[in-house]
C-alpha positions in Angstrom: 0.4 -0.1 0.0 1.5 3.8 -0.7 1.9 6.1 1.8 -0.7 8.4 1.2 -3.6 5.8 1.0 -2.2 4.1 4.4 -1.9 7.8 6.0 -5.3 8.6 4.8 -6.7 5.3 6.5 -4.5 5.6 10.0 -4.9 9.6 9.6 -2.0 12.0 9.2 -2.0 13.1 12.9 -1.4 9.5 13.9 1.0 8.7 11.4 3.1 11.9 12.5 4.9 10.6 15.3 6.1 7.6 13.0 7.4 9.5 10.2 9.4 12.3 12.2 10.8 9.2 14.8 11.8 7.3 11.3 13.9 10.5 9.6 10.7 11.3 7.0 11.2 7.6 5.6 7.7 6.7 5.0 7.9 3.1 3.9 9.9 2.7 7.4 7.0 4.6 9.1 4.6 1.8 8.1 6.8 -0.5 9.0 7.1 0.8 12.6 3.4 1.3 12.6 2.4 -2.5 11.9 5.4 -3.4 14.6 3.8 -1.2 17.2 0.2 -3.0 16.6 2.1 -6.7 16.7 3.9 -5.7 19.9 0.6 -4.6 21.2 -0.8 -7.6 20.5 1.6 -9.7 22.2 2.1 -7.8 25.5 -1.6 -7.8 25.6 -1.8 -11.7 25.6 0.5 -11.4 28.7 -1.3 -8.8 30.2 -4.5 -11.3 29.4 -2.5 -14.3 31.3 -1.4 -12.7 33.7 -4.7 -10.7 35.0 -6.4 -14.2 35.0 -4.1 -15.8 36.9 -3.8 -12.7 39.3 -7.9 -12.9 39.6 -7.6 -16.7 40.5 -4.5 -16.0 42.9 -7.1 -13.6 44.8 -10.1 -15.6 44.3 -8.7 -18.2 45.9 -7.4 -16.4 49.0 -11.0 -14.4 49.5 -13.0 -18.2 49.2 -10.8 -19.7 51.9 -12.0 -16.9 54.2 -15.1 -15.5 53.0 -16.7 -18.1 51.2 -17.8 -19.3 47.9 -19.6 -15.9 47.1 -17.4 -13.5 48.5 -17.4 -11.0 45.5 -21.5 -10.9 46.1 -21.4 -10.9 49.7 -19.0 -7.7 50.0 -22.0 -5.7 48.7 -24.8 -7.1 50.6 -25.8 -6.0 54.1 -23.0 -6.7 56.2 -20.8 -7.1 53.5 -17.2 -5.3 54.0 -18.6 -2.9 50.7 -21.7 -2.4 51.6 -23.1 1.3 52.7 -19.2 2.6 52.7 -18.7 5.5 50.7 -14.7 5.0 51.0 -14.9 2.1 48.3 -18.0 3.5 46.3 -16.4 2.9 42.9 -15.5 -0.9 43.6 -19.2 -1.4 45.2 -21.1 0.2 42.4 -18.4 -1.8 39.9 -19.6 -5.2 42.0 -23.3 -3.9 42.0 -23.9 -3.2 38.4 -22.2 -6.3 37.2 -24.4 -8.1 39.8 -27.6 -6.7 38.6 -27.0 -7.6 35.1 -26.2 -11.3 35.5 -29.1 -11.8 38.0 -31.5 -9.9 35.8 -30.1 -12.1 32.9 -30.6 -15.3 34.9 -26.9 -15.9 34.5 -25.2 -15.2 37.7 -22.5 -17.8 39.3 -19.3 -16.3 41.1 -16.9 -17.1 38.1 -19.2 -14.8 35.9 -19.3 -12.2 38.3 -15.7 -12.3 39.0 -15.2 -12.2 35.4 -16.6 -9.0 34.8 -14.0 -7.3 37.1 -11.8 -5.2 35.3 -8.1 -5.5 35.7 -7.7 -2.0 37.6 -10.8 -3.5 40.1 -8.0 -6.6 41.2 -5.7 -3.7 41.3 -7.4 -1.7 43.9 -7.5 -4.7 46.0 -4.4 -3.8 47.4 -4.9 -0.5 48.0 -4.3 0.0 51.6 -8.5 0.6 52.6 -9.7 -2.5 50.3 -6.6 -4.3 51.6 -7.5 -3.9 54.8 -11.1 -4.4 54.8 -10.4 -7.8 52.7 -8.6 -9.4 55.9 -5.1 -8.2 55.0 -4.9 -11.7 53.5 -3.9 -10.9 49.7 -0.4 -10.7 50.1 -0.7 -14.7 50.5 -1.1 -15.5 47.1 2.4 -14.2 46.4 4.0 -17.4 47.8 7.1 -16.8 46.4 7.3 -13.1 47.3 10.8 -12.1 48.8 10.5 -11.2 52.5 10.7 -7.5 53.3 13.8 -5.6 54.4 14.5 -1.9 55.6 15.8 -1.0 52.2 13.0 -3.0 50.3 9.3 -3.1 51.6 7.3 -6.0 49.5 3.9 -5.1 51.3 0.4 -4.2 49.5 1.2 -1.1 48.8 4.2 -2.4 46.0 2.2 -5.1 44.8 -0.2 -2.0 44.0 2.2 0.3 42.2 3.3 -2.7 40.3 0.0 -3.6 39.0 -0.6 0.1 38.4 2.2 0.0 36.0 1.2 -3.0 34.2 -2.5 -1.5 34.3 -1.8 1.9 32.5 -0.2 -0.2 30.0 -3.0 -2.1 29.5 -5.1 1.1 29.2 -2.5 2.7 26.5 -3.1 -0.2 24.3 -7.0 -0.3 25.1 -7.0 3.2 23.6 -4.7 2.4 20.7 -1.9 4.5 22.0 1.6 4.0 20.5 3.6 1.9 23.2 7.4 1.9 20.7 8.3 5.7 22.1 9.8 7.0 24.9 8.3 10.5 26.7 10.2 12.1 24.1 8.9 10.4 21.0 12.2 8.3 20.4 11.7 4.9 19.5 11.9 2.9 22.6 11.2 -0.6 23.8 12.0 0.3 27.6 8.5 1.1 28.7 7.0 -2.1 27.2 9.8 -4.4 28.5 10.0 -3.0 32.4 6.2 -3.7 32.4 6.7 -7.2 30.7 9.7 -8.0 33.2 7.2 -7.0 36.1 4.6 -9.2 35.0 7.3 -12.2 34.7 8.2 -11.1 38.4 5.0 -11.4 39.6 4.0 -14.7 37.7 7.1 -16.0 39.3 6.0 -14.5 42.9 2.8 -16.6 42.7 4.1 -19.7 42.0 3.5 -19.5 38.2 6.0 -20.6 35.4 5.7 -18.4 32.9 7.7 -19.9 30.4 5.8 -22.9 30.3 2.6 -20.6 30.8 3.0 -18.7 27.8 5.0 -20.7 25.6 3.9 -20.5 21.9 2.2 -16.9 23.1 5.4 -14.9 23.9 6.9 -13.2 21.5 7.5 -9.8 23.3 11.5 -9.9 23.4 11.3 -10.4 19.7 9.4 -8.0 18.6 11.0 -5.5 20.5 14.4 -6.4 18.9 12.9 -6.0 16.3 11.6 -2.0 16.5 15.2 -1.6 18.5 16.5 -1.9 15.1 15.1 1.0 13.8 16.7 3.3 16.5 18.9 6.0 14.8 
Protein backbone atom coordinates (compact mmCIF):
# COMPACT_ATOMS: atom_id res chain seq x y z
CA UNK A 1 0.00 0.00 0.00
CA UNK A 2 1.21 3.50 -0.81
CA UNK A 3 1.93 5.70 2.17
CA UNK A 4 -0.64 8.28 1.05
CA UNK A 5 -3.38 5.63 1.23
CA UNK A 6 -2.07 4.22 4.50
CA UNK A 7 -1.91 7.69 6.05
CA UNK A 8 -5.43 8.50 4.90
CA UNK A 9 -6.76 5.40 6.67
CA UNK A 10 -4.73 5.73 9.87
CA UNK A 11 -4.73 9.58 9.87
CA UNK A 12 -1.89 12.07 9.27
CA UNK A 13 -1.88 13.11 12.92
CA UNK A 14 -1.34 9.54 14.13
CA UNK A 15 1.31 8.79 11.51
CA UNK A 16 3.28 12.01 12.04
CA UNK A 17 5.04 10.63 15.13
CA UNK A 18 6.18 7.55 13.21
CA UNK A 19 7.39 9.54 10.21
CA UNK A 20 9.42 11.91 12.38
CA UNK A 21 10.88 9.01 14.37
CA UNK A 22 11.94 7.37 11.10
CA UNK A 23 13.65 10.49 9.80
CA UNK A 24 11.00 11.17 7.17
CA UNK A 25 11.19 7.69 5.64
CA UNK A 26 7.53 6.89 5.04
CA UNK A 27 8.17 3.23 4.17
CA UNK A 28 9.93 2.71 7.49
CA UNK A 29 7.16 4.62 9.25
CA UNK A 30 4.54 2.19 7.93
CA UNK A 31 6.66 -0.77 9.00
CA UNK A 32 7.17 0.72 12.45
CA UNK A 33 3.44 1.31 12.79
CA UNK A 34 2.78 -2.34 12.00
CA UNK A 35 5.46 -3.46 14.43
CA UNK A 36 3.86 -1.32 17.12
CA UNK A 37 0.59 -3.15 16.50
CA UNK A 38 2.37 -6.49 16.75
CA UNK A 39 4.02 -5.44 20.00
CA UNK A 40 0.66 -4.31 21.37
CA UNK A 41 -0.83 -7.69 20.49
CA UNK A 42 2.06 -9.60 22.02
CA UNK A 43 2.20 -7.71 25.31
CA UNK A 44 -1.59 -7.70 25.61
CA UNK A 45 -1.56 -11.51 25.42
CA UNK A 46 0.83 -11.58 28.37
CA UNK A 47 -1.31 -9.05 30.26
CA UNK A 48 -4.43 -11.16 29.69
CA UNK A 49 -2.73 -14.30 31.03
CA UNK A 50 -1.39 -12.37 34.01
CA UNK A 51 -4.78 -10.83 34.76
CA UNK A 52 -6.45 -14.25 34.84
CA UNK A 53 -3.70 -15.67 37.06
CA UNK A 54 -3.92 -12.71 39.45
CA UNK A 55 -7.71 -12.84 39.58
CA UNK A 56 -7.73 -16.55 40.34
CA UNK A 57 -5.06 -16.20 43.01
CA UNK A 58 -7.06 -13.45 44.73
CA UNK A 59 -10.23 -15.51 44.43
CA UNK A 60 -8.63 -18.52 46.11
CA UNK A 61 -7.51 -16.49 49.10
CA UNK A 62 -10.80 -14.67 49.57
CA UNK A 63 -12.93 -17.76 48.97
CA UNK A 64 -11.03 -19.58 51.71
CA UNK A 65 -11.68 -16.73 54.13
CA UNK A 66 -15.03 -15.23 53.09
CA UNK A 67 -16.84 -18.07 51.32
CA UNK A 68 -17.79 -19.16 47.82
CA UNK A 69 -19.71 -15.97 46.92
CA UNK A 70 -17.45 -13.46 48.59
CA UNK A 71 -17.62 -10.89 45.78
CA UNK A 72 -21.41 -10.75 45.84
CA UNK A 73 -21.47 -10.83 49.64
CA UNK A 74 -19.11 -7.85 49.87
CA UNK A 75 -21.88 -5.53 48.59
CA UNK A 76 -24.80 -7.08 50.50
CA UNK A 77 -25.90 -5.96 53.99
CA UNK A 78 -23.13 -6.68 56.51
CA UNK A 79 -20.66 -6.99 53.63
CA UNK A 80 -17.39 -5.11 53.91
CA UNK A 81 -18.19 -2.87 50.92
CA UNK A 82 -21.85 -2.34 51.86
CA UNK A 83 -22.76 1.29 52.53
CA UNK A 84 -19.09 2.28 52.63
CA UNK A 85 -18.46 5.49 50.70
CA UNK A 86 -14.71 4.99 50.81
CA UNK A 87 -14.98 2.04 48.42
CA UNK A 88 -17.91 3.39 46.41
CA UNK A 89 -16.31 2.87 43.00
CA UNK A 90 -15.53 -0.79 43.64
CA UNK A 91 -18.95 -1.33 45.18
CA UNK A 92 -20.68 0.18 42.14
CA UNK A 93 -18.66 -1.99 39.77
CA UNK A 94 -19.66 -5.15 41.60
CA UNK A 95 -23.27 -4.06 42.04
CA UNK A 96 -23.84 -3.21 38.38
CA UNK A 97 -22.34 -6.47 37.15
CA UNK A 98 -24.25 -8.46 39.77
CA UNK A 99 -27.58 -6.83 38.85
CA UNK A 100 -26.98 -7.39 35.13
CA UNK A 101 -26.19 -11.07 35.68
CA UNK A 102 -29.19 -11.55 37.94
CA UNK A 103 -31.46 -9.80 35.44
CA UNK A 104 -30.31 -12.17 32.70
CA UNK A 105 -30.54 -15.20 34.96
CA UNK A 106 -26.86 -15.96 34.44
CA UNK A 107 -25.38 -15.20 37.84
CA UNK A 108 -22.58 -17.34 39.13
CA UNK A 109 -19.57 -16.40 41.20
CA UNK A 110 -17.21 -17.16 38.32
CA UNK A 111 -19.21 -14.98 35.91
CA UNK A 112 -19.21 -12.11 38.39
CA UNK A 113 -15.45 -12.45 38.80
CA UNK A 114 -14.99 -12.32 35.04
CA UNK A 115 -16.91 -9.03 34.86
CA UNK A 116 -14.33 -7.22 36.99
CA UNK A 117 -11.62 -5.34 35.10
CA UNK A 118 -7.89 -5.23 35.83
CA UNK A 119 -8.24 -1.98 37.74
CA UNK A 120 -10.61 -3.64 40.21
CA UNK A 121 -8.01 -6.25 41.13
CA UNK A 122 -5.37 -3.57 41.44
CA UNK A 123 -7.46 -1.68 43.96
CA UNK A 124 -7.85 -4.80 46.09
CA UNK A 125 -4.27 -4.00 47.11
CA UNK A 126 -4.99 -0.37 48.02
CA UNK A 127 -4.50 0.20 51.74
CA UNK A 128 -8.20 0.46 52.51
CA UNK A 129 -9.44 -2.50 50.49
CA UNK A 130 -6.49 -4.65 51.52
CA UNK A 131 -7.36 -3.98 55.16
CA UNK A 132 -11.12 -4.44 54.71
CA UNK A 133 -10.67 -7.79 52.97
CA UNK A 134 -8.66 -9.14 55.89
CA UNK A 135 -5.03 -8.35 55.02
CA UNK A 136 -4.90 -11.72 53.24
CA UNK A 137 -3.95 -11.08 49.67
CA UNK A 138 -0.18 -11.06 49.98
CA UNK A 139 -0.52 -14.79 50.75
CA UNK A 140 -1.29 -15.28 47.06
CA UNK A 141 2.33 -14.34 46.28
CA UNK A 142 3.83 -17.48 47.76
CA UNK A 143 7.32 -16.76 46.40
CA UNK A 144 7.40 -13.06 47.28
CA UNK A 145 10.67 -12.04 48.96
CA UNK A 146 10.61 -10.98 52.57
CA UNK A 147 10.63 -7.25 53.13
CA UNK A 148 13.87 -5.66 54.29
CA UNK A 149 14.71 -2.21 55.67
CA UNK A 150 15.70 -1.28 52.11
CA UNK A 151 12.79 -2.90 50.24
CA UNK A 152 9.25 -3.21 51.56
CA UNK A 153 7.29 -5.76 49.52
CA UNK A 154 3.92 -4.96 51.07
CA UNK A 155 0.48 -4.41 49.54
CA UNK A 156 1.48 -0.88 48.49
CA UNK A 157 4.39 -2.29 46.51
CA UNK A 158 2.07 -4.76 44.74
CA UNK A 159 -0.45 -1.97 44.09
CA UNK A 160 2.20 0.17 42.39
CA UNK A 161 3.45 -2.72 40.25
CA UNK A 162 -0.11 -3.50 39.16
CA UNK A 163 -0.69 0.18 38.42
CA UNK A 164 2.24 0.19 35.97
CA UNK A 165 0.78 -2.85 34.22
CA UNK A 166 -2.74 -1.42 34.23
CA UNK A 167 -1.54 1.82 32.62
CA UNK A 168 0.05 -0.15 29.80
CA UNK A 169 -3.14 -2.16 29.38
CA UNK A 170 -5.13 1.06 29.10
CA UNK A 171 -2.72 2.55 26.55
CA UNK A 172 -3.19 -0.47 24.32
CA UNK A 173 -6.96 -0.44 24.80
CA UNK A 174 -7.02 3.19 23.62
CA UNK A 175 -4.80 2.41 20.59
CA UNK A 176 -1.92 4.52 21.87
CA UNK A 177 1.59 3.68 20.63
CA UNK A 178 3.88 1.69 22.92
CA UNK A 179 7.13 1.86 20.93
CA UNK A 180 8.21 5.38 21.94
CA UNK A 181 9.68 7.04 25.01
CA UNK A 182 8.31 10.21 26.60
CA UNK A 183 10.16 12.30 23.98
CA UNK A 184 8.72 10.31 21.05
CA UNK A 185 12.00 8.55 20.34
CA UNK A 186 11.80 4.91 19.28
CA UNK A 187 12.26 2.93 22.47
CA UNK A 188 10.93 -0.35 23.90
CA UNK A 189 11.98 0.22 27.51
CA UNK A 190 8.43 1.16 28.54
CA UNK A 191 7.01 -2.16 27.35
CA UNK A 192 9.95 -4.27 28.50
CA UNK A 193 9.91 -2.82 32.01
CA UNK A 194 6.20 -3.72 32.38
CA UNK A 195 6.82 -7.10 30.80
CA UNK A 196 9.56 -7.81 33.34
CA UNK A 197 7.25 -6.79 36.17
CA UNK A 198 4.69 -9.37 35.03
CA UNK A 199 7.30 -12.10 34.70
CA UNK A 200 8.46 -11.29 38.24
CA UNK A 201 4.92 -11.33 39.63
CA UNK A 202 4.15 -14.59 37.83
CA UNK A 203 7.11 -16.07 39.71
CA UNK A 204 5.92 -14.63 43.01
CA UNK A 205 2.53 -16.25 42.38
CA UNK A 206 4.30 -19.58 41.98
CA UNK A 207 3.71 -19.74 38.22
CA UNK A 208 6.30 -20.79 35.64
CA UNK A 209 5.73 -18.07 33.04
CA UNK A 210 7.85 -19.84 30.42
CA UNK A 211 5.61 -22.89 30.53
CA UNK A 212 2.41 -20.84 30.74
CA UNK A 213 3.30 -18.56 27.84
CA UNK A 214 4.94 -21.21 25.65
CA UNK A 215 4.19 -20.41 22.01
CA UNK A 216 2.41 -17.19 23.01
CA UNK A 217 5.14 -14.84 24.17
CA UNK A 218 7.12 -13.10 21.43
CA UNK A 219 7.52 -9.75 23.19
CA UNK A 220 11.32 -9.76 23.24
CA UNK A 221 11.56 -10.69 19.56
CA UNK A 222 9.25 -7.87 18.44
CA UNK A 223 11.06 -5.40 20.71
CA UNK A 224 14.33 -6.42 19.08
CA UNK A 225 12.86 -5.72 15.64
CA UNK A 226 11.68 -2.29 16.76
CA UNK A 227 15.02 -1.46 18.36
CA UNK A 228 16.65 -1.86 14.93
CA UNK A 229 14.80 1.30 13.89
CA UNK A 230 16.66 3.44 16.41
CA UNK A 231 18.85 6.11 14.82
